[in-house]
N, CA, C and O of each residue as an XYZ file, in Angstrom:
604
protein
N     -80.545     -0.104    -59.808
C     -81.763     -0.419    -58.956
C     -81.944     -1.826    -58.788
O     -81.667     -2.597    -59.706
N     -82.410     -2.242    -57.636
C     -82.671     -3.654    -57.401
C     -84.190     -3.970    -57.872
O     -85.034     -3.104    -58.099
N     -84.376     -5.339    -57.975
C     -85.627     -5.750    -58.496
C     -86.857     -5.233    -57.637
O     -86.678     -5.073    -56.430
N     -87.807     -5.026    -58.066
C     -89.002     -4.607    -57.213
C     -89.370     -5.776    -56.164
O     -89.182     -6.987    -56.279
N     -89.940     -5.062    -55.127
C     -90.483     -6.014    -54.138
C     -91.856     -5.889    -54.165
O     -92.474     -4.827    -54.231
N     -92.419     -7.246    -54.102
C     -93.781     -7.368    -54.404
C     -94.629     -6.869    -53.088
O     -94.082     -6.894    -51.985
N     -95.756     -6.492    -53.213
C     -96.456     -6.060    -51.950
C     -96.872     -4.692    -51.856
O     -96.086     -3.870    -52.329
N     -97.961     -4.259    -51.338
C     -98.462     -2.898    -51.039
C     -97.652     -2.456    -49.644
O     -97.032     -3.242    -48.927
N     -97.778     -1.231    -49.455
C     -97.568     -0.592    -48.223
C     -98.589     -1.047    -47.268
O     -99.695     -1.445    -47.634
N     -98.209     -0.985    -46.038
C     -99.215     -1.241    -44.830
C     -99.897      0.034    -44.765
O     -99.600      1.022    -45.437
N    -100.776     -0.044    -43.962
C    -101.481      1.168    -43.817
C    -100.760      2.264    -43.104
O    -101.018      3.422    -43.432
N     -99.845      2.019    -42.123
C     -99.247      2.930    -41.296
C     -98.094      3.399    -42.399
O     -97.869      4.598    -42.565
N     -97.438      2.458    -43.081
C     -96.429      2.841    -43.922
C     -96.899      4.025    -45.226
O     -96.237      4.950    -45.698
N     -98.312      3.552    -45.558
C     -98.929      4.533    -46.556
C     -99.124      5.995    -45.982
O     -98.867      7.011    -46.627
N     -99.599      5.973    -44.720
C     -99.690      7.049    -43.878
C     -98.687      8.069    -43.834
O     -98.881      9.267    -44.044
N     -97.348      7.388    -43.480
C     -96.249      8.149    -43.349
C     -95.823      8.604    -44.663
O     -95.508      9.789    -44.779
N     -95.768      7.800    -45.707
C     -95.401      8.224    -46.946
C     -96.172      9.539    -47.517
O     -95.638     10.546    -47.982
N     -97.507      9.289    -47.371
C     -98.344     10.272    -47.853
C     -98.113     11.633    -47.067
O     -98.199     12.732    -47.613
N     -97.827     11.451    -45.796
C     -97.492     12.622    -44.972
C     -96.091     13.252    -45.495
O     -95.892     14.467    -45.472
N     -95.171     12.345    -45.952
C     -93.856     12.797    -46.306
C     -94.214     13.714    -47.566
O     -93.767     14.857    -47.661
N     -95.084     13.116    -48.563
C     -95.258     13.687    -50.029
C     -95.897     15.197    -49.728
O     -95.486     16.214    -50.288
N     -96.898     15.168    -48.816
C     -97.572     16.455    -48.542
C     -96.809     17.499    -47.741
O     -96.994     18.696    -47.961
N     -95.906     17.048    -46.763
C     -95.042     17.834    -46.195
C     -94.047     18.399    -46.898
O     -93.698     19.546    -46.618
N     -93.396     17.642    -47.983
C     -92.399     18.163    -48.832
C     -92.951     19.219    -49.646
O     -92.342     20.275    -49.818
N     -94.177     18.957    -50.196
C     -94.923     19.959    -51.108
C     -95.117     21.183    -50.354
O     -94.825     22.278    -50.836
N     -95.578     21.048    -49.244
C     -95.798     22.442    -48.225
C     -94.506     23.075    -47.810
O     -94.454     24.296    -47.957
N     -93.412     22.448    -47.301
C     -92.324     23.013    -47.073
C     -91.752     23.723    -48.196
O     -91.407     24.897    -48.059
N     -91.621     23.103    -49.309
C     -91.081     23.707    -50.515
C     -91.676     24.874    -50.920
O     -91.005     25.837    -51.291
N     -93.117     24.879    -50.878
C     -93.946     26.142    -51.173
C     -93.752     27.175    -50.201
O     -93.698     28.373    -50.482
N     -93.640     26.645    -48.944
C     -93.565     27.953    -47.846
C     -92.196     28.506    -48.159
O     -92.131     29.730    -48.272
N     -91.137     27.833    -48.310
C     -89.721     28.367    -48.558
C     -89.761     29.267    -49.868
O     -89.191     30.357    -49.914
N     -90.416     28.773    -50.839
C     -90.532     29.424    -52.070
C     -91.128     30.702    -51.991
O     -90.510     31.662    -52.451
N     -92.272     30.858    -51.461
C     -93.171     31.992    -50.933
C     -92.263     32.865    -50.303
O     -92.165     33.982    -50.812
N     -91.545     32.602    -49.270
C     -90.609     33.213    -48.283
C     -89.548     34.043    -49.275
O     -89.147     35.133    -48.865
N     -89.150     33.620    -50.392
C     -88.097     34.080    -51.188
C     -88.698     35.094    -52.109
O     -87.982     36.005    -52.524
N     -89.904     35.014    -52.448
C     -90.424     35.788    -53.553
C     -90.322     37.332    -53.545
O     -90.370     38.088    -54.516
N     -90.162     37.649    -52.159
C     -90.059     39.158    -51.896
C     -88.614     39.646    -52.443
O     -88.320     40.841    -52.466
N     -87.707     38.593    -52.894
C     -86.318     39.018    -53.295
C     -86.344     38.606    -54.786
O     -85.251     38.632    -55.353
N     -87.558     38.185    -55.597
C     -87.578     37.828    -56.769
C     -86.679     36.517    -57.039
O     -86.001     36.392    -58.059
N     -86.745     35.587    -56.048
C     -86.084     34.488    -56.200
C     -86.848     33.203    -55.878
O     -87.639     33.197    -54.934
N     -86.651     32.161    -56.596
C     -87.379     30.937    -56.466
C     -86.326     30.244    -55.540
O     -85.181     30.663    -55.366
N     -86.948     28.968    -54.886
C     -86.003     28.224    -54.190
C     -84.810     27.562    -54.722
O     -83.738     27.494    -54.122
N     -85.066     27.055    -55.935
C     -83.941     26.456    -56.790
C     -83.025     27.481    -57.104
O     -81.857     27.124    -57.250
N     -83.293     28.665    -57.239
C     -82.217     29.777    -57.685
C     -81.578     30.186    -56.532
O     -80.401     30.537    -56.607
N     -82.233     30.200    -55.354
C     -81.448     30.381    -53.868
C     -80.471     29.441    -53.715
O     -79.297     29.765    -53.532
N     -80.901     28.118    -53.781
C     -79.921     27.071    -53.701
C     -78.731     27.098    -54.687
O     -77.620     26.733    -54.302
N     -78.925     27.492    -55.856
C     -77.742     27.707    -56.979
C     -76.847     28.661    -56.374
O     -75.633     28.458    -56.392
N     -77.414     29.820    -55.771
C     -76.564     30.816    -55.334
C     -75.795     30.536    -54.138
O     -74.663     31.002    -54.001
N     -76.427     29.692    -53.133
C     -75.827     29.109    -51.938
C     -74.599     28.370    -52.422
O     -73.490     28.678    -51.986
N     -74.754     27.451    -53.269
C     -73.739     26.490    -53.776
C     -72.706     27.190    -54.265
O     -71.559     27.023    -53.850
N     -73.047     28.100    -55.262
C     -71.749     29.006    -55.726
C     -71.084     29.826    -54.668
O     -69.873     30.026    -54.762
N     -71.784     30.333    -53.645
C     -71.252     31.072    -52.519
C     -70.335     30.297    -51.953
O     -69.373     30.869    -51.441
N     -70.399     28.990    -51.912
C     -69.690     28.138    -50.915
C     -68.335     27.537    -51.898
O     -67.523     26.783    -51.360
N     -68.214     27.833    -52.991
C     -67.248     27.460    -53.924
C     -66.187     28.297    -54.151
O     -66.360     29.505    -53.988
N     -65.065     27.853    -54.515
C     -63.931     28.849    -54.538
C     -64.272     29.858    -55.789
O     -64.823     29.464    -56.817
N     -63.917     31.053    -55.585
C     -64.166     32.155    -56.778
C     -65.564     32.082    -57.022
O     -65.909     32.617    -58.076
N     -66.575     31.504    -56.252
C     -68.013     31.496    -56.405
C     -68.281     30.874    -57.749
O     -69.218     31.327    -58.406
N     -67.555     29.877    -58.232
C     -67.463     29.253    -59.438
C     -67.687     27.659    -59.259
O     -67.062     27.027    -58.408
N     -68.560     27.105    -60.067
C     -68.575     25.668    -60.279
C     -69.000     25.368    -61.800
O     -69.662     26.107    -62.528
N     -68.409     23.982    -62.134
C     -68.721     23.449    -63.306
C     -70.264     23.091    -63.361
O     -70.740     22.596    -62.339
N     -71.038     23.278    -64.381
C     -72.582     23.129    -64.296
C     -72.892     21.697    -63.860
O     -73.746     21.448    -63.009
N     -72.185     20.795    -64.461
C     -72.389     19.264    -63.845
C     -72.453     19.233    -62.377
O     -73.466     18.907    -61.757
N     -71.269     19.605    -61.807
C     -71.139     19.778    -60.441
C     -72.233     20.336    -59.598
O     -72.743     19.785    -58.622
N     -72.575     21.689    -60.181
C     -73.524     22.309    -59.643
C     -74.937     21.680    -59.720
O     -75.792     21.768    -58.838
N     -75.047     21.102    -60.777
C     -76.504     20.176    -60.978
C     -76.403     19.072    -59.887
O     -77.371     18.971    -59.133
N     -75.343     18.227    -59.711
C     -75.604     17.430    -58.760
C     -75.748     17.925    -57.343
O     -76.506     17.341    -56.569
N     -75.051     18.974    -56.976
C     -75.045     19.459    -55.751
C     -76.525     20.193    -55.308
O     -76.784     20.398    -54.123
N     -77.294     20.497    -56.216
C     -78.797     20.988    -55.946
C     -79.721     19.856    -56.222
O     -80.902     20.044    -55.930
N     -79.340     18.568    -56.800
C     -80.073     17.563    -57.278
C     -81.079     17.906    -58.330
O     -82.273     17.610    -58.270
N     -80.467     18.582    -59.338
C     -81.242     18.741    -60.653
C     -80.710     18.141    -61.685
O     -79.515     17.845    -61.725
N     -81.534     17.904    -62.611
C     -80.833     17.390    -63.984
C     -80.120     18.519    -64.430
O     -80.344     19.662    -64.031
N     -79.130     18.156    -65.382
C     -78.397     19.192    -66.114
C     -79.325     20.083    -67.006
O     -79.121     21.297    -66.999
N     -80.178     19.640    -67.658
C     -81.176     20.529    -68.374
C     -81.978     21.491    -67.383
O     -82.108     22.702    -67.562
N     -82.439     20.845    -66.426
C     -83.158     21.804    -65.544
C     -82.361     22.824    -65.013
O     -82.819     23.963    -64.927
N     -80.951     22.492    -64.556
C     -80.155     23.455    -64.087
C     -79.781     24.663    -65.088
O     -79.632     25.836    -64.745
N     -79.656     24.130    -66.431
C     -79.312     24.949    -67.499
C     -80.387     26.001    -67.634
O     -80.050     27.164    -67.856
N     -81.680     25.662    -67.513
C     -82.717     26.675    -67.530
C     -82.649     27.689    -66.398
O     -82.560     28.912    -66.504
N     -82.706     26.998    -65.365
C     -82.481     28.090    -64.070
C     -81.320     29.070    -64.380
O     -81.446     30.293    -64.447
N     -80.202     28.387    -64.556
C     -79.021     29.237    -64.681
C     -79.282     30.391    -65.687
O     -79.030     31.567    -65.422
N     -79.800     29.968    -66.844
C     -80.185     31.080    -67.965
C     -81.055     32.096    -67.530
O     -80.846     33.266    -67.853
N     -82.037     31.758    -66.811
C     -82.964     32.877    -65.886
C     -82.097     33.609    -65.249
O     -82.251     34.822    -65.394
N     -80.991     33.168    -64.403
C     -80.525     33.857    -63.481
C     -79.425     34.684    -64.118
O     -79.144     35.788    -63.651
N     -78.741     34.142    -65.258
C     -78.039     34.972    -66.011
C     -78.610     36.250    -66.801
O     -77.943     37.271    -66.961
N     -79.784     36.095    -67.226
C     -80.575     37.278    -67.813
C     -80.744     38.328    -66.742
O     -80.634     39.513    -67.056
N     -80.997     37.984    -65.538
C     -80.940     39.158    -64.533
C     -79.703     39.463    -63.824
O     -79.765     40.194    -62.837
N     -78.637     39.009    -64.195
C     -77.343     39.419    -63.852
C     -76.993     38.762    -62.428
O     -76.229     39.336    -61.651
N     -77.476     37.767    -62.186
C     -77.077     36.995    -60.773
C     -75.967     36.068    -61.105
O     -75.220     35.798    -60.165
N     -75.731     35.574    -62.159
C     -74.644     34.532    -62.611
C     -74.402     34.779    -63.863
O     -75.215     35.335    -64.601
N     -73.066     34.324    -64.276
C     -72.532     34.346    -65.651
C     -71.986     32.852    -65.933
O     -71.603     32.099    -65.038
N     -72.005     32.553    -67.229
C     -71.490     31.222    -67.715
C     -70.444     31.380    -68.593
O     -70.504     32.294    -69.415
N     -69.382     30.555    -68.555
C     -68.295     30.665    -69.322
C     -67.566     29.357    -69.538
O     -67.867     28.429    -68.786
N     -66.524     29.138    -70.591
C     -65.916     27.919    -70.625
C     -65.010     27.605    -69.324
O     -64.510     28.479    -68.616
N     -64.913     26.560    -69.177
C     -64.177     26.016    -67.975
C     -62.698     26.454    -67.929
O     -62.057     26.204    -68.950
N     -62.096     27.020    -66.991
C     -60.796     27.521    -67.004
C     -59.874     26.278    -67.223
O     -59.005     26.254    -68.094
N     -60.123     25.286    -66.396
C     -59.353     24.029    -66.450
C     -59.012     23.419    -67.833
O     -57.894     23.266    -68.325
N     -60.239     23.101    -68.355
C     -59.964     22.401    -69.737
C     -60.763     23.070    -70.969
O     -60.541     22.647    -72.104
N     -61.606     24.017    -70.776
C     -62.231     24.535    -71.744
C     -63.191     23.784    -72.636
O     -63.645     24.274    -73.670
N     -63.478     22.588    -72.201
C     -64.503     21.797    -72.904
C     -65.972     22.228    -71.924
O     -67.006     22.604    -72.475
N     -65.875     22.132    -70.844
C     -67.216     22.388    -69.923
C     -67.538     23.665    -69.873
O     -66.920     24.556    -70.456
N     -68.611     23.828    -69.108
C     -69.339     25.125    -68.792
C     -69.238     25.333    -67.537
O     -69.401     24.307    -66.877
N     -68.965     26.559    -66.760
C     -68.853     26.799    -65.451
C     -69.749     27.939    -65.089
O     -69.784     28.866    -65.898
N     -70.534     28.032    -63.927
C     -71.273     29.070    -63.546
C     -70.549     29.854    -62.553
O     -69.889     29.256    -61.704
N     -70.601     31.187    -62.566
C     -69.956     32.014    -61.695
C     -71.003     33.003    -61.045
O     -71.749     33.623    -61.803
N     -71.095     33.179    -59.704
C     -71.910     34.087    -59.067
C     -71.478     35.598    -59.376
O     -70.303     35.907    -59.179
N     -72.223     36.378    -59.768
C     -71.913     37.885    -59.852
C     -71.945     38.514    -58.495
O     -72.586     38.041    -57.557
N     -71.149     39.713    -58.432
C     -71.387     40.664    -57.218
C     -72.687     40.713    -56.834
O     -72.998     40.519    -55.658
N     -73.736     41.023    -57.946
C     -74.958     41.426    -57.530
C     -75.665     40.216    -57.092
O     -76.612     40.359    -56.318
N     -75.287     38.906    -57.534
C     -75.908     37.679    -57.181
C     -75.479     37.477    -55.632
O     -76.298     37.021    -54.834
N     -74.306     37.794    -55.275
C     -73.559     37.601    -54.038
C     -74.501     38.707    -53.033
O     -74.927     38.333    -51.941
N     -74.698     39.797    -53.451
C     -75.361     40.936    -52.658
C     -76.891     40.449    -52.318
O     -77.411     40.443    -51.202
N     -77.528     40.010    -53.659
C     -78.918     39.456    -53.371
C     -78.785     38.196    -52.262
O     -79.483     38.261    -51.251
N     -78.066     37.282    -52.418
C     -78.022     36.163    -51.501
C     -77.831     36.756    -50.094
O     -78.547     36.192    -49.267
N     -77.056     37.748    -49.594
C     -76.797     38.173    -48.338
C     -78.104     38.821    -47.923
O     -78.439     38.800    -46.739
N     -78.836     39.382    -48.830
C     -80.092     40.127    -48.542
C     -81.190     38.983    -48.113
O     -81.913     39.170    -47.135
N     -81.267     37.828    -48.877
C     -82.277     36.815    -48.825
C     -81.923     35.953    -47.814
O     -82.854     35.467    -47.172
N     -80.755     35.638    -47.508
C     -80.377     34.466    -46.521
C     -81.004     34.578    -45.112
O     -81.538     33.567    -44.655
N     -80.986     35.771    -44.347
C     -81.830     35.843    -43.119
C     -83.245     35.348    -43.304
O     -83.609     34.427    -42.572
N     -84.135     35.868    -44.239
C     -85.435     35.425    -44.272
C     -85.625     34.041    -44.790
O     -86.676     33.423    -44.616
N     -84.546     33.538    -45.459
C     -84.682     32.040    -45.663
C     -84.533     31.210    -44.448
O     -85.346     30.356    -44.095
N     -83.500     31.500    -43.868
C     -83.003     30.859    -42.699
C     -84.345     30.877    -41.615
O     -84.735     29.864    -41.034
N     -84.913     32.116    -41.477
C     -85.846     32.124    -40.689
C     -87.035     31.335    -41.213
O     -87.692     30.727    -40.368
N     -87.319     31.275    -42.190
C     -88.576     30.343    -42.889
C     -87.987     28.903    -42.732
O     -88.777     28.051    -42.328
N     -86.877     28.571    -42.963
C     -86.325     27.039    -42.656
C     -86.790     26.802    -41.280
O     -87.556     25.872    -41.030
N     -86.342     27.633    -40.353
C     -86.503     27.229    -38.976
C     -88.043     27.124    -38.613
O     -88.530     26.184    -37.985
N     -88.728     28.200    -39.085
C     -90.159     28.126    -38.714
C     -90.911     26.953    -39.182
O     -91.635     26.340    -38.398
N     -90.771     26.561    -40.557
C     -91.570     25.442    -41.094
C     -90.777     24.078    -41.030
O     -91.269     23.063    -41.523
N     -89.701     24.070    -40.493
C     -89.049     22.661    -40.473
C     -88.237     22.294    -39.261
O     -88.445     21.240    -38.659
N     -87.274     23.193    -38.884
C     -86.391     22.956    -37.699
C     -87.123     22.996    -36.482
O     -87.220     21.989    -35.780
N     -87.748     24.292    -36.119
C     -88.444     24.529    -34.928
C     -89.860     23.718    -34.847
O     -90.394     23.578    -33.747
N     -90.398     23.239    -35.909
C     -91.684     22.394    -36.102
C     -91.490     20.972    -35.679
O     -92.496     20.291    -35.482
N     -90.222     20.420    -35.507
C     -89.992     19.052    -35.225
C     -89.368     19.017    -33.841
O     -88.610     19.894    -33.427
N     -89.720     17.994    -33.186
C     -89.358     17.731    -31.856
C     -87.807     17.461    -32.163
O     -87.500     16.864    -33.195
N     -86.828     17.908    -31.256
C     -85.331     17.646    -31.502
C     -84.987     15.999    -31.582
O     -84.072     15.593    -32.300
N     -85.738     15.180    -30.847
C     -85.368     13.715    -31.160
C     -85.933     13.443    -32.623
O     -85.178     12.868    -33.407
N     -86.932     13.734    -32.958
C     -87.609     13.425    -34.189
C     -86.716     13.963    -35.211
O     -86.473     13.263    -36.195
N     -86.138     15.258    -35.080
C     -85.473     15.803    -36.007
C     -83.871     15.014    -36.110
O     -83.287     14.914    -37.188
N     -83.479     14.656    -35.214
C     -82.190     13.689    -35.417
C     -82.650     12.527    -35.953
O     -81.896     12.064    -36.809
N     -83.731     11.844    -35.712
C     -84.112     10.516    -36.424
C     -84.407     10.851    -37.992
O     -84.142     10.022    -38.862
N     -84.908     11.975    -38.258
C     -85.335     12.571    -39.501
C     -84.133     12.585    -40.332
O     -84.205     12.215    -41.504
N     -82.972     13.004    -39.790
C     -81.837     13.331    -40.443
C     -81.155     11.886    -40.871
O     -80.652     11.691    -41.978
N     -81.217     10.982    -39.892
C     -80.829      9.585    -40.177
C     -81.384      8.921    -41.085
O     -80.781      8.220    -41.897
N     -82.908      9.127    -41.013
C     -83.792      8.570    -42.229
C     -83.403      9.045    -43.565
O     -83.314      8.302    -44.542
N     -83.162     10.389    -43.571
C     -82.820     10.905    -45.006
C     -81.480     10.451    -45.436
O     -81.375      9.999    -46.576
N     -80.479     10.513    -44.693
C     -79.192      9.903    -44.881
C     -79.344      8.513    -45.393
O     -78.630      8.128    -46.318
N     -80.261      7.716    -44.827
C     -80.254      6.081    -45.278
C     -81.031      6.145    -46.642
O     -80.690      5.318    -47.488
N     -82.011      7.006    -46.951
C     -82.699      7.119    -48.211
C     -81.724      7.571    -49.264
O     -81.658      6.997    -50.351
N     -80.944      8.631    -48.934
C     -80.060      9.060    -49.979
C     -78.820      8.059    -50.322
O     -78.253      8.043    -51.414
N     -78.541      7.355    -49.388
C     -77.489      6.201    -49.583
C     -78.233      5.046    -50.542
O     -77.574      4.467    -51.405
N     -79.316      4.820    -50.382
C     -79.936      3.782    -51.405
C     -80.048      4.606    -52.914
O     -79.862      4.069    -54.006
N     -80.323      5.732    -52.737
C     -80.745      6.522    -54.011
C     -79.369      6.495    -54.977
O     -79.480      6.460    -56.202
N     -78.209      6.512    -54.385
C     -76.814      6.630    -54.851
C     -76.465      5.540    -55.726
O     -75.335      5.476    -56.212
């Protein structure tokens, strides 16, 4: 991280920042609520998505944590819950035996296929369709710029 920059946010910067924080909370809650009918949380859904996109529906836990933006300990708790209900399994890594990998089960994949249409519909409703296309493209560029600084 670089040295802190002195000075407060301007009024307009503060307004945008607070809107972002509130919108982020609202969007995540909206998406989480839409997944409740499937007994899934948004973080659990994202784990299933990442696993579904991986060869053999399997990823090392560290790679999975990075891909969903969670700490390893937070991901471990999420995956443990998912393992208890039969959506994923954990095992030693095939490649070196030292690490742990998560694998989506057939039940997990079936649940993902059932939940995906409702999730995509809620993403469209609360995010994609709610934003003007020009603003949506600008938002995409802004989020990429912010992610680049965070790396």
